[in-house]
N, C-alpha and C positions, 0 to 999 in steps of 0.2 A: 263418739265411744266418750264416755264419761271420765274425764281424770281424777275427780276428786281423791284425796288421800293419796296421790301421786304428786311427786316431786317433778315440776315442770320447769322451764328453759322458756326464754324468748331470743333472738337473733336479729339483729338490725343491722344493714349495712347502708350508710348514707354517702354522699359527696361532702368533699370538707366543706364546712360552711353553711350548707342548705338544713338549716335546723328546723325550716317548715317540713322537710321531708323525712327528718328525725320524729317531729312530733305525730305527724301522719300515721307512720308505721307503729308506733308507741301507743298511739290511742286507740288505732286500729287493735291489733293485737291484744291490749289491754281490756277493750270492750267484747273482744270475741272469748278470752280465758274467763272472763268474768259472766258472760252466757251460758259459758260452760260449766261453771261451779268449780275452775281450778285457779289457783293461785299459783302466780309466779315466785318461783324460788331464786334463780339464775339468771343474770341479764347478762348478754354478751352485746358489746355495740363495736363495730368497725367505723370509723370515720377515715375512707380511703376515696383517693380520685378513681380514674380510670380503673377498672379491676381487670386485670389480666391474669390472675391466677388465686388459687385457692389457699395460697401461702398467706392468710390474713392473719392477724396475730389472735384476736379474738374469736374466728374460725375456728384454728388451728387448739385452741384453749378447749370451748364446745365439743371438739369430737375429742378430746381425751377425756373431757369431763363425762361424754355420753359412754364412755369406754370403761370407766369409773365406776359408772352405776348413778352417777349424783342426779339424773332426772330421767324420768320417764317417758314426759312427753316434750316438742318442741314445737313454738310457735314464731311464724315467720309468716311477716306480711305476703310475699310470692315466691317463687320458685328462684326468680331470676336475682333474689337479694342474695340466694347461696352461691348461686353462679350463672352470669351470663351466657357460660358455653353451654348447651344441652348434656353435652356428656360429662364435662364438670360436677354439674349439678344432680346427675341422675348417679353419677360416683357417688357424691356427697349421702344423698338419698339411703342408695344401697346400703352404706357404711353405717348410718344410723340406724336404718331397719335391721339389719343384723347383731344389732345391740339392742334390738327390743325398744327402740324408742320412736313412740308414735309423731306423724307430723301434721300439724295442724295449719293450713295457711289462710290465712286473711281473704285475701281479694280473688281466688281462684281455687276450681275444684279439680283436683288430679284422680286417675283411677287409683283405687286401691292399692295394687301393687306397687303402685309408686310411692305410698306415703306409710310405708312399712307395716 
C-alpha cells in the first residue's frame, strides 16, 4: 500500500546505551519509508531496559496520537519492538488496526489481518 500524502510515524524501542540497535532500526525504517514514497512525520523512541510491559511512555503516546488521527501509517522494525509477548503485540496491532493505522514492518512480513 502506498502511503503518499498520508501522515506516517515510526516507532523504535532499544536497550539503554545500545545506539547501534537504535541506528539500525532508524536506517531500516527510513529506507523502507523512502522506498514506499512515505514521509515520516512523527517519531516515537523508547529507550528501555528489559521490557515487561507495554506501559512505555512513547508507545503510550503513539497509541494516543493514533487514536487522535495524527497518522495513518506506522513503521516498526519488527513486531517484537512493539512487545516481546505475542499477546501484547497482537493487542497493540488490533488497537492500531481499529484506528485505521496501517503497519509496515521492515524485517518481517505478517499476514494482512495482523497488519491492519
